[in-house]
N, C-alpha and C positions, 0 to 999 in steps of 0.2 A: 385605093378607094377614096372618093371625093368626100369632103366634109358633109355634104348633104346625104350621101349614101350611108356614111357612118352614123349620122344622127338618126336616120330612118331605121337602120339595123338595131341601134341601141333601144329605140322606142319600141320596136316590135318585140325584142327579147324581154325588155322590162315589163311590157304589158302582159306577156305570157307568164312571166314569173309572178307577177301580181295576181293573175288569175289562179295559178296553181296554189299560191299562198292563201289568198282570201276566200276563194270559192271552193277549191278542191281540198283545202287543208293538207296539201302535200308539197311543201317547199322543195324546190329543185336545186337551189343553191344556198349557200350560207348568207346570213345577214350582211356580213362584211363584203362578200362578193357583190351582193345587190347594191349596197351603199356605194361601193367604188364605181360600179357601172352608172349609177344615178348621178354621181358627182361628175364623172366624165361627160355625161350628157349635158349637165348643167353648164359645164365649162364651154362645151361646143356651142350650145344655144346662146350663151353670152357673147362668144366670139363671132357668131354668125346669126345676128338677130333677124335677118331676112327669112330664116327658116323656122321662125316661131310658130307654135301651134298650141291653141288653148287646150287641146286634148292630150298634150304631151304628159308622160308620167311625172315630169317635174312640176306640173301645175296642180297636182292634187295629192291629198293624203289618201292612201289605200283605204277602202271602205269595207266595213263588216256588216253593212246594212243588208237585211233580207226582206222578203215580202211576206214573211210569216209572222212578224211581230208589228205592233203598232209603232210607227215612226213618230218621234217627238223631237221638237226643236230644243237644243240646249239654250238655257237662259244665258249662260256664259260659254263662249266657244271653247271646245275641248281640243286644244292644240297638241301637236306632237313635239318632241324635243329634237333639236339638232344633234347629230351624232358626230363623234370624233373618235379616231382609233389611235391617235398619237399624242404623247405628252406635249410635243411642240405646239400642236393645234390647241390643246387645252390651255397651254400657257398664253397663247394669243387671246383666248377668251378672258383669262384672268387679268392680263395686262389691260385689255380694253375696258373692262368693268372698273378696275382700280383707277384708270386715267379719267374715265367719264365721271366717276364719283368724286374725284379730286382728293383722294386720301385712302386711308386704310378701310378695307371692306371685310366684313365677316361673312363666311360662307357656311352653308349646311351641306354636308356630304352624306349621301344615302346609297344603299344598295339599289341597283336597278333590277327589279323583279321581272322575270321572263314569263309573262302571262298575257292576259287580255284586259285592256283598260275598262274601267267602270266609273260612273259617277253616281253617288248615292245622295239622295235629296231627303233632308230631314225637316219636318215642320213641327214645331212645338214638342221637340224631343222624340218624335216618332218617324220611322222610315216610311216615306210615302211613295217613293219611286226610285228605280234603279235603271240607268240608261247606259248603253254601250257608247263607245266613242263614235261609231259610224263614220261619217265623213268629216267630223269635227264640228259641223253645224247641226246635223240631224243624227239621231241615234235610235236604236231599237229599245223599246220598253221591255225589259226582262225582269221586272219586279218579282213576279211569282217564282222565278227560278232562283233569284238572289236570296229570297226569303228562306230558302232551304240551307243556305250556307251558315254554319253555326258561328263563324267568326264575324258575322255581320249582325250587330245588335238591332233588334226591331224597336226597342225602346231605350233611350239613353239614360244614363245615371246622372245624378245631380239636378240642378235647376238653373244653371247659369249659361246655358247654351242660347245662341241667337234664335229667335222665333223661326227663321228660315236660313238655311245654309246648305251648301253642297260640299261633299268631300270626295275627292278623286282618289283612285287607288288601282290596284291590280288584283284580278282574280286569277288564281293559279291552281295547278294540280300537283300535289306532292309526288315525289318520285315513286314511292311505294304504291300509291294508288294507280299511278300511270303504268307501272309494270303489270299489275293485276288486270287492269282494263285492257291492255294490249293482248295479254294472254287470252282473255275471254273473247276478244274480237276475232283473234285468229282461230279460236275454237269454233266459232259459228260462221266462218267464211268471210268475215269483214276484214278489210285492209287495216293493219295497225296504224295508229297515229304516228306521225313522224317524230314528234317530241311533245313534252308536257304542255307547252304553250298552245299547240294546235288542239290537243285534247281538251284543254280548258275552254278554248274558244268554241269548239264543236259542242261541248256539253252545255255551255251557256245558252246555245240556240236550240236546244231540244224543246219539243212541244209539251212534254210530260214532266212536270216539276218533281214527281215522285222518283223518276229515273235520275234526274239531276241530283236529288238528295243522296242517292246511293253512290254517286261518283265522289263524294267527300271533297268538294272544292274548298279552298281556303281563300282568304283575302287579307292583303296588307293595304293600309290607307296612308296617303302621303301629301295631300294638298287640300287645305280648306279654302273654299271659294264662297264669296258672298259680298254684300254691300254693308258698309259701316260695321265691319267685324271688329270686336274689341281687342285686337292684338296689334302689337307694333312689329312683330317679327314672325317669320315662318316657324322658327323653333318654338316660340311661345304658343303658336296656334296648334302645333302638333302635340305638345305637352298637355294642352288643355283638352284636345280631342281624346287623348289617352285617358284623361280623368273622367271623361264621359262614357268610357267603356268601349271606345272605338279602337280597333287593333292597329297600332302604330309600331313599326319595327324598333327594336332596341339597339339596332346596329347603326343608327345615324350618329354623326359627330359634328360638333361645332369646330370650324377651322378658321384660324386667323391669318395664316401665312401660306405662301405657295408650298413650302416644305410640309406643312400640316396636310395639305390636300394630297400631295404625292404619297406621304406615309399612309394615308387612309386608303388610297387606291391600291397600293402594294399589299396592304393588309387584307383588303376585301378580295383581291384576286386569289390570295392564299386561303382565306376563310371559306370561299364559295365551294371549295372541293369537299368540305365536310358538312355542308348544309343539306337538309332533307328536301329542298326545293331549288328550282333553277333560278340563277341570277346570271345576267350577261353583261354586267358593267356596273358603273357607279354614276350617280347623278350629282352634279355640283350646282347648288342654287345660292343666289344672293339671299342673305337672311332678312335684311330690313325690307318690310313691305312697301314703305314709301319709296325706297330706291328701286324696287322692282317696278313700281308704276312709272318712275322717271325713265328707266331704261326701255320700257315698252316691249313691243313685239313686232316681228315681221308678219307677213301674211300667213305663215304656217307655224311659226314657233316663237316662244318668248326669247328675248335677248338677255334675260337675267338667269338663264339656266342652260346647261348643256349636259349631254349624256356621254360619258367616256365608256366606250364599248371594249370589253376584254377581247383579246384575240382568242378565238376558240382553239383549244389545244388540238393540234393536228400532227400527223406524222406522214412521212413520205416513204412508201415501200413499194415492192414489186407485186403486180398482179400475176400470180402463178397459173391460176386456172379458174374456171367458173363451173359450178355444178348446179343441177336443178333438182329441187326437192318437191315432193308431191304431198299435199296435206289431205285431210279426210274429206274436204269438200272438193278435192280435185284441183285446187289452185296450185299452179306451178310457180315456184319462187326461185329466182336466181341468187346464188350465194357465192361471193368471191372468196377464193382461197389466196391468202397473202403470205409473203415472206414475213415471219414473225417480227413484230415491232412493238416497242413500249409506247403506251398511250394512256394518259391519265392514271398511271400507277398499275396498269395491267398489261399483260402481253396479248396483243391482238393478232389472231391468225385468220380470222374470217370476218367478213363484213357484208351487209345487205346491199343488194343492187335493186331491190324493190320489184321492178317489172321491166317489160320490154321497152316501154317509153323512156324509162330512166336510163337504160343502157344506150339507147339512141341519142338521148339528150347529152349525155356525157361523152359519147363516142369513145367509150373505154375499150381497150384491146389487150389481149394476152401479151405479157411482157412489158406493158406500160408501167411507168412509175406513177403511182396514184396517191392522192392526198386522202387521208382517212381522218375523220373526226368522230367523236361520240355524240350522236344526236341526242340533245337534251341531257348530255353527260351520261348517257346510258347505253344506247345502241350504236355500235360501230357502223359507220356508213362511208361510202366513197363519195367525196364531194367534188373532185376534180382530177385532171390529168396533167402531168408535167410534159407538155408536148415537145419541149426542147430535148428531152431524152428518149423520145419515142424511137424504137428500133426501125431501121430502114426495112421497107417491105412488109410492115405489119398489116394485118388483115382486120377489117371491121368485125366486131363480134356480133354474130347473128343469134337471135333467140331461137331455140329449138322448135321444130314443127310437130314432133311426135313425143308422146309421153316417155320419159326415160325409164319407166318401170314396166309398162305393159305394151308400149308401142302404138297406142291409139293416137289418131290424128287429133291435135289440140284444137280447141274452139275458144273463141273470144266472144263474150256476150256484149250486146250493145250497151254503151255507156260505162263499161268497166275496163280497167287497165290490165287486169290479170288475164292470163290464158289458163284454160281448164282442160283437164283430161275428162272426157265424157263417159269413160268406161267405169261407171260407178260400181257395178257388180262384179267386175273382173280385175280391177287394179289393186294389187296387194296393199300398198300403203293407205289407200282410201278405206279398204275393208278393215284393216287393223286399226286405223285412226278412228273409225266410227265405233268400233268395239271399245277402244280405250276411252272414248268420250262417254259411251253408254255406262260404263262401270265406274266413272269418276265420282268423286265425293259429292259434288253438287247435283249429280244426276241420280243414278241408281245406288251409288255408294256400296258397290260390291267389293268387299275386302278380300284380299288374298290373290287378286288378279291385277297386276300392274301391266305396264307396257311390255315388259320383257316376257311375262307369262302369257299375255295375250298373243304375242308374236309366236311363242312356242306352241300354243294351242293351234294357231292358224297353220303354221308350217307342218304340224303333224296331222293335218286334215280333220281336226276335231271341231273346229268352228269355221264357218264361212260367212256368217252374218250374226247379228245380235240375238236373234231368236234361238240360234244353236246353243247359246249359253245355258238355256233351260233344259237342254237334252243331254248335257254333259254326263259322262259316266265316271263316278269317283274312282273306280278301279283303274281306268285308263289315265286319269289325271295323276294318280299316285305312281304310275309307271314312268312318268316323264322325268328327265334330268332335273335335279335340284328340288324336286317336289317329293311327296310321299303321302302316307296315309293321313297324317295330321293336317298337312296343307290341303289335301283333297276334302277332308271333313270340314275345314273352315270355309272353303269355297262353297261347298254345297249348303252349309248353314246360312251363309251370306246371301246366296241366291234365293233361298227360301224366304228370308227376311225382306228381300227387295220386292216381294209381291205386295207388301203393305206401303210401299212408297207412294205418296199422293200423286194424283193425275198430273198436276202442273210439272212435277219433276220428271215424270215418265215422258211427257210431251217434250220437254227440254232434252231428255236423253235420246230421243229419236234422231237428233242431229239434223233437223231440218235447217237448211241454209237460211241465215239471218235471224233465226229464232233463238235468241239468247235466254238466259234464266228469267230475267224480268218480263220479257215479252211473252214467254211461255206461261208465266203466272197470270199475266193479264188476259191472255187468250183463254186459258182454262177457266178463269173466273167469269169471263164473258159468255162463253158457249156452254160451259157446264159438263160437256162430255165430248169424247172423240167423235162419236157418230154425228153429233150436231156440227162439229167443226168440219168433218169430211164432206158434209152435205151443204155447207154454206156457199153461197154465191160470192163473187168478187165484191159486190156491193155490200153484202153482209159482213164479209171479212174485215173490211176497212172500218167498220163501226167499232171494232175492239180497240182499246187503248193501245197506242204505239204500233198499230198495224197500218202501214201505208200501202201504196200500190206495189212496191217492190216485195215486201213481205207477203202480201196477199198472193202475188204471182208465184212466189216460191212455195207457199203452202199448196196452192192448186196443182202446181207441177209435181210436187212430192206425192200427193194423194192420187194423182192420175197415173202414176207408175204402177203397173200390176205387181212388180216385184216388191215394192214397198207395202202394198196392200196385203200381199201374201205374208210378209214378215209380221205386220200388225195382227193379222188373224192368228198367227202362231203365238204371238205374245199375249193375245187375249185368251187363248186356250191355256196358256201357262199361268193365268191368274193375275196378270198385272192390272193395276187400277186405271181404268179409262173413263172415269167420271168423277166429278167433284163430290165429296161427301156432303150430305145435307148439313147446313150450318144453322145455328140458332139465330133467328132474327128478332129485332126489337118489336116490330109490328109490320103489317103489310099496308099501312096507311096510304102509300103511294101506288099501290095496286098494279105494279108492273110497268108504270109509266116510264118512258125513256127520256133522259136528259142529256143535253150538251152544255158544258160549262165554258164560259168565255169571259176574260177580263180578270180584274182583281177586286177583292171584297173587303169590307170594313171589319167584319167580326170572324170570318173564317178563312182559312187557306183553301185553295182548290182541292187539296187532298182530303181535308176535313169534310168538305161538301160531298166529295165522291163517296167517302165512307158513310156519311149520313144517308145518301141516296141508296147505297147498297143495303145498309142496315134496316132501312124502313121500306124495303120492298120495291125499290125502283131499279132502273138499269142505266148505267153510264155508257154513253156513246162518244166517240172521238170526233165525229164530223156530223154536221147537219144534213139530214136526208128526209125523205118522205116517211121514214120510220120514227122520226123524232117527235116527241110530244111537247117538250118544253126546251127553250133556250134560256138557261140561267145566266143572266147578263150582269156583269160587274163593270167597274170603271175600265175604260180603255179596251172594251170588248172588240174583238176582231171585226173590222168592217165587212169582210167577205162572209163571215158567219151570220152577221146581222142581215145582210142583203139576202142571203140564201134563205134564212128563216122567214123573212117577209115574203119572199117569192113563193115559198111552199106553204105559207099560212101557219107556220109553227109559232105557237104562243111564246112571247118573250116575257119572262118574269124576273123580278128583282130578288135580292137576298131577303128582304122583308117578306115578299110574297112566298118565298120558299119556306121560311120559318113558320109562316101562318099555315101552310099546308101540313107541316109536321105537327104543329101544336106546341104550346109553350113548354110543356114538360120535356119534349124531345131535345130542345136546344137550350134550355135554361142554363145559364152559367158558362156557356161555351166560350163567349168572348172574354169573360173574366179569366177563365182558365188559360186561354191562349196568351193573354197579357202576362199572367204570372209566369208562364213558361218562358216568354220572351225576356222578362226581367231577369229570371234565373240564368238564361243564356248570357245576358249582358254581364252579369256579375262574374260568371265563369271566364268570359273572354277578357275581362279587364285585367286578369292576371298575366296576360301575354306581354 
């Protein structure tokens, strides 16, 4: 292969990996593999400058910009760090800095958090804006979402902060939250996130800040930026930030020698195994701010800091076989069976292969020696193949074309990576899966029936769908193995109690694809009854919070299926709740007017405004349409919403206008209460 061909091949692969990472949130290779490929490309481009290309992956930082948020320009460029994976390269950085400084240099060593970068802007001690890294020059304004993160103070403590400064940091998702989120996504037919980093990035770009709040994101801050800052060192700036209530890690250390740095890195590598959040390395920074300015930056990264990336713990083992499981939504997932191997303190026998595209990308084959890592230190996954040990005559692994449980021809929906079994009413794992979901705690909460009992009831012909649960015979239940009269009685009592479960949970229990617990609650609140939901048009469906085209299409498809309608009719006759119970309202001063909220506001969060609209007789809509009466416009309101409102003649009102509509009594004190809550949160977070 010629140098030019090799350069083009590397560019093509890196562009695809960038797309998978930043757009699809499904990284296909490890960070180290990506960085090694990028480094190889950089070396080739340096050696063969005639093949330079301004669109090469080496010429830009991967971007997280979207068209769903207001793009803003960073006052100070938000650079990325240069990465190194070897102590030899780190020593080169150390020696260069010491030589250029002409003497002893003090360094600050910190954990490298594996999340998504953020810049918080404070004016006069108050959070005014939160912006993603984006492409380093422009980023997305995600202020409304960041305000939901409890470790981000809205109002600073003390009074010695600069009138304007920025502080950069990392927003991350704790392991425990990540596990629960992925379990919920798999329940509703969504692909699980590959790791906590991608989960945090995806959450931060959600349109509904109330959903962001449920994801329990956290934040560590590590770099104060501004003009004429009253600090002489990086360490001093972070200690002062800590005193203002900003969450700075207590795992950073001052290092005076090379040996100090090595000891920190070795300790951090061991420490990370017991942390409740993901770290993927250590960052080494020059401490003196004047020396940082002297050392300067390249076009992409500062010359006074470097990230030492830990090598992900991996193991090499044999791929014995691949089996295909079927979930309740019909999604078929390939799972690799491996020769048992120790990895991160546990014995790994199985690993995810995700989907057909991943199998093709890895070109994994039975009998291969494969590299296994724990994605986000949690989920075992195959990341590569040792081609040097591949058996002669091995055959490429092909994804199955028929359901392994019922034999139906698999289908693939446009825009999705997974293959599905379409036999929803006749595929056993789908039927049992829907029943298990229906009886789960967050749905109907029917005690006494777990997955094992549900399978037993299905295999004995007692249930074929969720409506059959309400026709169960206690005598037949008692006759089954491991059950009896007491178990049968408990099950019947729990089924009776489930008739009082509120409509939002009944809707979630139906197991409609992509309709999770929060979305079901929003839909129930918006439409009020199942009848109204079933009769809603596509345009009406997307007016509900968190309902986009994909969920709207799933809802219409579900209710268009005669079998689903038959089951709903039986559940209705069984006495389940299919309408929201009437709630007490403050007043009907808004008279049913519909509102769309866009932007950020001085005295209220968006969620508080939505609550006020609901309480005082209005309706919340997610998107501007001909059904919208008012666009409640805050700072940095979405230009697309503003343009559509003007086009349709929708009246645009301010926060002051809205408060005037409600009257003084309705909103009196709300801003003060919000501020007190914010100060309380700051005081709690200052303990970290």
